[in-house]
C-alpha positions as CSV (number, residue, x, y, z in Angstrom):
1,M,-4.6,15.7,-35.4
2,L,-2.7,15.7,-31.9
3,Q,-5.4,17.5,-30.5
4,L,-7.6,14.5,-31.3
5,L,-4.9,12.0,-30.0
6,A,-4.4,13.9,-27.0
7,G,-7.9,14.3,-26.4
8,F,-8.5,10.7,-26.5
9,V,-5.0,10.2,-24.0
10,G,-7.1,12.7,-21.4
11,L,-9.9,10.7,-21.5
12,A,-8.0,7.3,-20.8
13,V,-6.2,8.8,-17.8
14,L,-9.3,10.5,-15.9
15,P,-10.7,7.0,-14.9
16,L,-6.9,6.8,-13.1
17,V,-6.6,9.4,-11.9
18,V,-10.0,9.7,-10.0
19,A,-9.3,5.5,-8.8
20,A,-6.0,7.4,-7.3
21,T,-7.9,9.9,-5.6
22,M,-10.5,8.3,-4.5
23,N,-8.1,5.5,-2.8
24,A,-6.1,7.8,-1.4
25,T,-9.6,9.5,0.0
26,E,-10.4,5.8,0.9
27,A,-6.9,5.3,3.0
28,F,-7.5,9.5,4.8
29,R,-10.5,8.0,5.7
30,T,-9.7,4.6,7.3
31,A,-6.6,5.7,8.8
32,S,-8.6,8.4,11.0
33,V,-11.7,5.9,12.1
34,G,-9.3,4.7,14.9
35,H,-10.6,8.6,16.7
36,P,-12.9,9.0,18.7
37,P,-14.9,11.8,17.9
38,A,-15.6,15.3,18.9
39,V,-17.7,16.1,21.7
40,D,-19.7,18.6,20.6
41,L,-19.4,16.2,18.0
42,T,-22.2,13.4,19.8
43,D,-26.5,13.3,19.0
44,H,-26.0,13.7,15.4
45,I,-27.2,11.5,13.0
46,V,-25.1,10.6,9.4
47,L,-26.7,9.7,6.6
48,M,-24.7,8.2,3.7
49,C,-25.8,7.1,-0.1
50,G,-24.4,3.7,-1.3
51,S,-23.3,3.3,-4.7
């Protein structure tokens, strides 16, 4: 019974962990936007997939 309860708690907490990780990643990305790109990164094409 305890193992079943632990599984349900893990499933309930997983979206919170993913959301916190994505939030931290977005905050890091936003903080680093103000820096100019490195010299060797010019003339590159970046492809991004949106959801």
